[in-house]
C-alpha positions as CSV (number, residue, x, y, z in Angstrom):
1,M,-2.0,111.2,192.3
2,K,-5.4,108.7,192.2
3,Q,-6.6,110.0,189.4
4,V,-3.1,109.4,187.3
5,L,-3.2,105.7,188.4
6,W,-6.9,105.3,187.7
7,S,-5.8,106.8,184.1
8,N,-2.9,104.5,183.7
9,V,-5.6,101.3,184.8
10,L,-8.1,102.4,182.3
11,S,-5.3,102.4,179.4
12,W,-3.9,99.1,180.2
13,T,-7.4,97.7,180.2
14,L,-8.1,99.2,176.7
15,A,-4.8,97.8,175.2
16,I,-5.8,94.4,176.5
17,G,-9.1,94.6,175.1
18,V,-8.2,95.7,171.8
19,V,-5.4,92.7,171.8
20,G,-8.5,90.5,172.6
21,I,-10.7,91.5,170.3
22,T,-7.6,91.2,167.6
23,A,-7.2,87.6,168.5
24,C,-10.9,86.6,168.1
25,A,-11.1,88.1,164.6
26,P,-12.3,85.8,161.9
27,A,-10.0,84.2,159.3
28,T,-9.5,86.2,156.3
29,A,-10.6,84.3,152.8
30,Q,-6.8,82.7,152.0
31,E,-7.5,80.8,155.2
32,A,-11.1,79.7,154.6
33,V,-11.5,75.7,154.0
34,M,-10.0,75.0,150.6
35,R,-13.0,73.9,148.2
36,T,-11.7,70.8,146.3
37,L,-13.4,68.5,143.6
38,T,-12.1,64.6,143.1
39,V,-13.0,62.8,140.3
40,T,-12.1,59.3,138.6
41,G,-11.4,58.4,134.9
42,R,-10.9,55.1,133.4
43,G,-9.2,54.2,130.2
44,S,-8.7,50.7,128.5
45,E,-6.8,49.7,125.4
46,S,-7.1,46.0,123.7
47,I,-4.2,44.7,122.5
48,E,-3.8,41.5,120.1
49,T,-1.9,38.4,122.0
50,T,1.1,37.4,120.0
51,K,2.8,35.1,122.2
52,T,1.8,32.0,124.2
53,R,3.5,30.6,127.6
54,V,3.3,26.9,127.9
55,E,3.7,24.6,130.7
56,L,4.3,21.1,129.5
57,G,5.0,17.8,131.8
58,V,6.4,14.3,131.4
59,E,4.6,11.9,133.4
60,V,5.3,8.2,134.1
61,Q,4.5,5.6,136.1
62,G,6.6,2.5,137.5
63,S,7.1,-0.5,139.7
64,T,10.3,1.2,141.0
65,A,11.4,4.5,142.0
66,E,14.9,4.4,140.3
67,A,13.2,3.1,136.9
68,V,10.4,5.7,137.1
69,Q,13.1,8.7,137.5
70,Q,15.3,7.1,135.0
71,E,12.7,7.2,132.3
72,V,11.5,10.8,133.4
73,A,14.8,11.9,133.1
74,Q,15.3,10.4,129.5
75,R,12.0,11.8,128.2
76,S,12.5,15.1,130.0
77,S,16.1,15.6,128.2
78,A,14.6,14.7,125.0
79,V,11.5,17.5,125.3
80,V,14.2,20.1,126.9
81,E,16.6,19.5,124.0
82,L,14.0,19.9,121.3
83,L,12.4,23.2,122.8
84,G,16.5,24.6,123.2
85,D,16.6,23.5,119.1
86,R,13.1,25.4,118.7
87,N,14.7,28.5,120.4
88,V,12.0,29.3,122.6
89,E,11.9,32.0,125.4
90,K,12.3,31.7,129.1
91,L,12.8,28.1,129.1
92,Q,13.0,26.9,132.8
93,T,11.9,23.8,135.1
94,T,8.7,24.3,137.2
95,G,8.3,21.3,139.1
96,I,9.8,17.5,139.6
97,R,7.8,15.2,141.8
98,L,8.6,11.6,142.6
99,N,5.7,10.1,144.9
100,P,4.8,6.5,145.8
101,Q,1.3,5.3,145.0
102,Y,-0.7,3.2,147.2
103,N,-3.6,0.9,146.9
104,Y,-5.9,1.2,150.0
105,D,-8.1,-1.7,149.3
106,G,-9.1,-3.6,152.7
107,G,-8.0,-0.5,154.6
108,Q,-4.1,-1.5,154.3
109,G,-2.3,0.8,152.4
110,R,-0.2,-1.3,149.8
111,L,2.6,-0.1,147.8
112,V,2.1,-0.5,144.0
113,G,4.6,1.8,142.4
114,Y,6.2,5.4,141.8
115,I,4.8,8.1,139.8
116,G,7.3,10.7,138.8
117,V,6.6,14.5,137.0
118,N,8.9,16.7,135.8
119,T,7.6,20.1,134.0
120,V,8.9,23.0,132.2
121,S,7.9,26.3,130.9
122,F,8.5,28.4,127.8
123,E,7.3,31.1,125.7
124,M,7.1,31.5,121.7
125,P,5.1,33.1,119.1
126,T,1.7,31.8,119.1
127,D,1.5,30.7,115.2
128,Q,4.3,28.2,116.1
129,V,3.1,26.7,119.2
130,G,0.7,24.1,117.6
131,T,3.1,22.5,115.8
132,L,5.6,22.5,118.4
133,L,3.2,20.7,120.9
134,D,3.1,17.8,118.5
135,E,6.5,17.5,118.4
136,A,6.9,17.6,122.3
137,V,4.7,14.8,122.3
138,A,6.3,12.9,120.1
139,A,9.6,13.7,121.9
140,G,7.8,12.4,125.1
141,A,5.7,15.0,126.6
142,S,2.5,13.4,128.2
143,Q,0.7,16.9,129.9
144,I,-0.1,20.6,129.0
145,Q,-0.5,21.7,132.2
146,G,-0.9,25.3,131.4
147,V,-1.7,27.4,128.2
148,S,-1.8,31.4,128.4
149,F,-1.8,34.1,126.0
150,I,0.5,37.1,125.9
151,A,1.4,40.3,124.2
152,S,4.8,41.7,123.9
153,Q,6.4,44.0,126.3
154,E,6.3,46.8,123.6
155,A,2.9,46.5,123.0
156,L,2.1,46.6,126.6
157,A,3.9,49.7,127.1
158,A,2.2,51.2,124.3
159,A,-1.1,50.3,125.4
160,R,-0.5,51.6,128.8
161,Q,0.0,55.2,127.7
162,V,-3.1,55.2,125.5
163,A,-5.1,53.6,128.7
164,L,-3.9,56.6,130.5
165,R,-4.3,59.5,128.3
166,A,-7.7,58.0,128.1
167,A,-8.6,57.9,131.9
168,T,-7.0,61.5,132.3
169,A,-9.6,62.9,129.7
170,E,-12.2,61.2,131.3
171,A,-11.6,62.5,134.6
172,Q,-10.8,66.0,133.3
173,A,-13.9,65.8,131.2
174,Q,-15.9,64.9,134.3
175,A,-15.0,67.9,136.3
176,D,-15.7,70.3,133.7
177,T,-19.0,69.1,133.4
178,V,-19.9,69.3,136.9
179,L,-18.0,72.4,137.7
180,D,-19.7,74.2,134.3
181,A,-23.3,72.7,135.6
182,L,-22.7,74.3,139.3
183,D,-21.2,78.1,137.3
184,L,-18.0,77.4,138.9
185,G,-14.7,77.3,137.5
186,A,-11.6,75.4,138.2
187,E,-8.3,76.9,139.7
188,E,-6.0,74.2,139.6
189,I,-5.4,70.6,139.8
190,I,-3.6,70.0,143.5
191,G,-3.4,66.5,143.4
192,I,-3.1,63.3,140.8
193,Q,-3.4,59.6,141.7
194,I,-2.6,57.0,139.2
195,N,-4.1,53.7,140.0
196,G,-3.5,50.1,137.8
197,A,-2.2,50.8,134.2
198,N,-0.3,47.9,135.0
199,G,-0.3,44.9,132.2
200,P,-3.0,42.1,132.3
201,I,-2.8,38.7,133.8
202,P,-2.1,36.5,130.7
203,I,-5.2,34.6,129.2
204,P,-5.4,31.1,130.2
205,L,-6.7,28.0,128.9
206,P,-9.4,26.6,131.2
207,Q,-8.2,23.0,131.1
208,Q,-5.4,21.0,131.5
209,A,-4.8,18.5,128.7
210,R,-3.5,15.1,129.1
211,L,-1.5,14.0,125.8
212,E,-1.0,10.2,124.9
213,T,-1.0,10.3,121.4
214,A,-0.6,12.9,118.6
215,A,-2.2,12.1,115.1
216,A,0.4,12.9,112.8
217,E,-1.8,14.6,110.0
218,Y,-3.0,16.9,112.0
219,D,-1.5,20.0,113.6
220,T,-3.0,21.3,117.3
221,P,-4.4,24.6,116.7
222,V,-3.6,27.2,119.1
223,V,-5.2,30.6,118.3
224,G,-4.5,33.6,120.6
225,G,-6.9,36.2,121.9
226,E,-6.9,39.6,122.9
227,Q,-5.5,41.7,126.2
228,T,-7.1,44.7,127.7
229,V,-5.1,47.0,129.5
230,E,-6.7,49.5,132.1
231,A,-6.0,52.5,133.9
232,T,-7.8,54.5,136.6
233,V,-6.7,58.4,137.1
234,T,-8.1,60.6,140.0
235,L,-7.8,64.3,139.8
236,Q,-8.1,66.6,142.9
237,I,-8.8,69.9,141.6
238,R,-9.6,73.3,143.5
239,Y,-12.3,75.5,142.8
């Protein structure tokens, strides 16, 4: 009877030992850590700007707030009417200000008048901007608060595609070079990340112009430039 019991105990012990060995067995090749290579490629495409974004201002100084506001309104209306007649795009008011002016001689603030400013922005083809600026000054504008050059949405969309293709090709070329140098082969792309490929910031002119008079015999020259669309593509490749 004792011999039978010891035989059963020995069988159970061996079974438990086999289970323990199985549980501690090393991971298979499929369960090993996956080897990956991460590469980033960059691409860019330059395109010509064809439109100009302009911000014009009417500035008036005077002794009373009412007089200043009335003159600002009159001159601004003339400028806006001109811009409407020229079929500019995205015309909108961007600022209206009426502020008192003080003289602080002797340490005391003395009201000496008011200054009013009304600003509008618009877009139009670059080759037409120079003539329109001169006409706007004649109509009552006294400030150019900002000028920037932009490309059309169609050109920007096409440039994004070119930049993305170039960035992808560069990333793939980097991966091929590295893996070939190490005598390894790519198995599959397991991750793709696109950074950028957005439209560039419009190219601004650095200075603000204050226009007092315009010479009738000359047109203001406005020359656009180029915009560069950039894109980056990151690939994660299993090898």
